[in-house]
C-alpha positions as CSV (number, residue, x, y, z in Angstrom):
1,M,105.3,110.1,130.4
2,S,105.4,113.9,131.0
3,A,102.7,115.6,133.0
4,I,101.6,117.5,129.8
5,H,101.5,114.4,127.7
6,G,99.5,112.6,130.4
7,F,97.1,115.5,130.7
8,R,96.5,115.4,126.9
9,E,95.8,111.7,127.1
10,L,93.0,112.4,129.6
11,Q,91.5,114.9,127.2
12,I,90.9,112.4,124.4
13,P,87.5,110.8,124.8
14,R,86.6,107.2,124.0
15,H,85.0,106.9,120.6
16,N,82.4,104.4,119.3
17,V,84.3,102.3,116.7
18,F,82.9,100.0,114.0
19,L,85.4,97.3,112.9
20,S,85.3,96.3,109.2
21,Y,87.3,93.2,108.3
22,H,87.3,89.9,106.4
23,H,85.3,87.6,108.7
24,A,86.7,84.3,107.5
25,N,90.4,85.3,107.4
26,D,90.9,87.9,110.1
27,Q,88.4,87.2,112.9
28,I,91.3,86.5,115.3
29,Y,92.8,90.0,114.8
30,R,89.3,91.6,115.2
31,D,88.8,89.8,118.5
32,H,92.3,90.7,119.6
33,F,91.8,94.4,118.7
34,E,88.5,94.6,120.5
35,H,89.8,92.7,123.6
36,L,93.0,94.9,123.7
37,F,91.5,98.3,123.0
38,A,87.8,98.1,124.1
39,L,88.1,95.8,127.1
40,T,91.7,95.9,128.5
41,H,92.7,99.5,127.8
42,E,89.2,101.0,127.4
43,I,90.2,103.5,124.7
44,M,87.1,102.8,122.5
45,V,83.6,101.4,122.6
46,S,83.1,98.6,120.1
47,K,80.0,99.0,117.9
48,S,80.9,96.0,115.7
49,V,78.8,93.1,114.6
50,Q,79.5,90.0,116.7
51,I,79.3,86.5,115.2
52,G,75.7,85.3,115.4
53,D,74.2,88.9,115.7
54,I,72.8,88.7,112.1
55,D,71.1,85.7,110.5
56,P,73.4,84.7,107.6
57,H,70.3,83.6,105.6
58,L,68.9,87.1,105.3
59,S,69.1,88.8,101.9
60,T,72.2,91.0,101.2
61,E,70.1,94.1,101.3
62,T,68.5,93.2,104.7
63,V,72.0,92.5,106.1
64,R,73.2,95.9,104.9
65,Q,70.3,97.7,106.3
66,K,70.7,96.0,109.7
67,I,74.4,96.9,109.8
68,R,73.7,100.5,108.8
69,D,70.8,101.0,111.2
70,E,71.9,99.0,114.2
71,Y,75.7,99.3,114.2
72,L,77.0,102.1,112.0
73,R,74.5,104.6,113.2
74,D,76.0,104.5,116.7
75,S,79.7,104.6,115.6
76,T,81.8,107.7,115.0
77,V,84.9,106.0,113.5
78,T,85.3,103.0,111.2
79,V,88.5,101.0,111.5
80,V,89.3,98.7,108.5
81,L,91.5,95.8,109.5
82,I,93.5,95.0,106.3
83,G,94.5,91.4,105.7
84,S,95.6,89.7,102.5
85,Q,92.0,89.5,101.0
86,T,90.1,92.3,102.7
87,W,89.9,94.3,99.5
88,Q,87.9,91.5,97.9
89,R,84.9,91.6,100.3
90,K,81.7,93.3,99.2
91,H,80.6,93.9,102.8
92,V,83.9,95.7,103.6
93,D,83.4,98.0,100.6
94,W,79.8,98.6,101.6
95,E,80.6,99.3,105.2
96,I,83.2,101.8,104.3
97,G,80.9,103.5,101.8
98,S,78.0,103.6,104.3
99,S,80.1,104.9,107.2
100,I,81.5,107.9,105.3
101,R,78.1,108.9,103.9
102,H,76.3,111.7,105.9
103,T,72.6,111.1,105.8
104,R,69.6,112.4,107.7
105,Y,69.7,109.4,110.0
106,N,73.4,108.6,110.1
107,S,76.3,111.1,110.5
108,R,79.6,110.5,108.8
109,S,82.2,108.5,110.6
110,G,85.9,109.0,110.6
111,L,87.9,106.3,108.7
112,L,91.3,104.6,109.1
113,G,92.9,101.4,108.0
114,I,95.3,99.1,110.0
115,V,97.4,96.7,108.0
116,L,97.5,93.4,109.8
117,P,100.7,91.3,110.3
118,T,99.2,88.7,107.9
119,Y,99.2,91.2,105.0
120,P,101.8,90.1,102.5
121,R,104.5,92.7,101.9
122,Q,108.2,92.9,101.4
123,D,108.8,96.2,103.2
124,P,106.9,96.6,106.5
125,T,106.5,100.4,105.9
126,K,104.8,100.0,102.5
127,F,101.6,98.5,101.1
128,D,100.4,97.8,97.6
129,P,97.6,100.3,96.9
130,Y,95.8,97.7,94.8
131,T,95.5,95.2,97.7
132,I,93.9,97.8,100.0
133,P,90.0,98.1,99.8
134,P,89.6,100.6,96.8
135,R,87.2,102.9,98.6
136,L,89.6,103.1,101.6
137,Y,92.5,103.8,99.3
138,D,90.6,106.6,97.5
139,N,90.0,108.2,100.9
140,F,93.7,107.7,101.9
141,K,94.6,109.6,98.7
142,C,92.3,112.5,99.4
143,G,93.4,112.8,103.0
144,F,90.2,111.7,104.6
145,A,91.7,108.4,105.9
146,K,95.1,107.2,107.1
147,I,96.6,103.8,107.0
148,Y,98.8,102.4,109.7
149,S,100.7,99.2,110.4
150,W,99.3,97.0,113.3
151,S,100.3,98.2,116.8
152,N,99.5,96.9,120.2
153,S,100.1,100.4,121.6
154,A,97.0,101.8,123.2
155,I,98.4,105.3,123.0
156,D,99.0,105.0,119.2
157,V,95.6,103.5,118.5
158,K,93.8,106.0,120.7
159,H,95.4,108.8,118.8
160,W,94.7,107.2,115.4
161,I,91.0,106.8,116.3
162,H,90.7,110.4,117.6
163,E,92.5,111.9,114.6
164,A,90.1,110.0,112.3
165,F,87.2,111.3,114.4
166,V,88.4,114.9,114.0
167,R,89.1,114.5,110.2
168,R,85.6,113.4,109.5
169,N,84.4,117.0,109.6
170,Q,87.6,118.6,108.2
171,V,88.1,116.7,105.0
172,T,85.5,115.7,102.4
173,P,85.5,111.9,101.8
174,D,85.6,110.4,98.3
175,N,82.7,107.9,98.0
176,S,82.8,107.8,94.1
177,Y,84.1,104.3,93.7
178,P,81.3,102.0,92.3
179,N,79.8,99.7,95.0
180,F,80.8,96.1,94.9
181,V,78.0,93.9,93.8
182,N,79.8,90.6,94.6
183,N,82.9,89.6,96.3
184,R,86.0,89.9,94.1
185,T,88.8,87.5,93.2
186,G,92.4,87.8,92.0
187,L,95.5,89.2,93.6
188,R,94.8,92.9,93.0
189,W,91.8,95.1,92.1
190,F,93.6,96.9,89.3
C-alpha cells in the first residue's frame, strides 16, 4: 500500500450502518458481515436489529416504529444484503423506504446493496433487476444507490459505505415505489 493510499484510508471515518436482509435465509451472512467489518476490521458501527431485540408478537406498525426510532435514526448508511428472496420481504422494502426518507427526526441514510454468494445467477458480474428489492433497484437506476458483489475486503467495503454516505446528500433518492403491504411470492417482482 502506498503512503498516499494509506493516508486516504485514515481519512475515511467509520459510519453507523443498518443492515437490511432476509432474516430466515441470510442471517449467517449478516452475522459474518457484522463480525468481519464491525468487530474484526472496525470499519463500521453496526446499528442493526439483533435477534431478540424486538418482540415478534408486536403489530407490524409497532415493529416498524421501533426500527425507525431506535435503529435507523442512528444510522447513516443502509446496506441491503441481497439473497435469493430478499426482494420478497416487506420489512426490507420498508427499511429501505424509511432510511432514504429525510424527516424532522431522521436524516436520510446512504444506500447500497451487496449481492450475496447465495444469490442465483449465471454470470457473477450481473444480476436480474427483478430479483433485487424494487425500491433498491429504483435507487440504483437513479444513481442514489450502488450494487456490488459480496467481498471480504475491508478496504472495498469501507469505500462502498463511505461513497454511499457521501451520495446521500448529492443525489435525490427515488422513494416512489408503493410500500409492500405483505411479503411477496414468486420468482420475480415483475
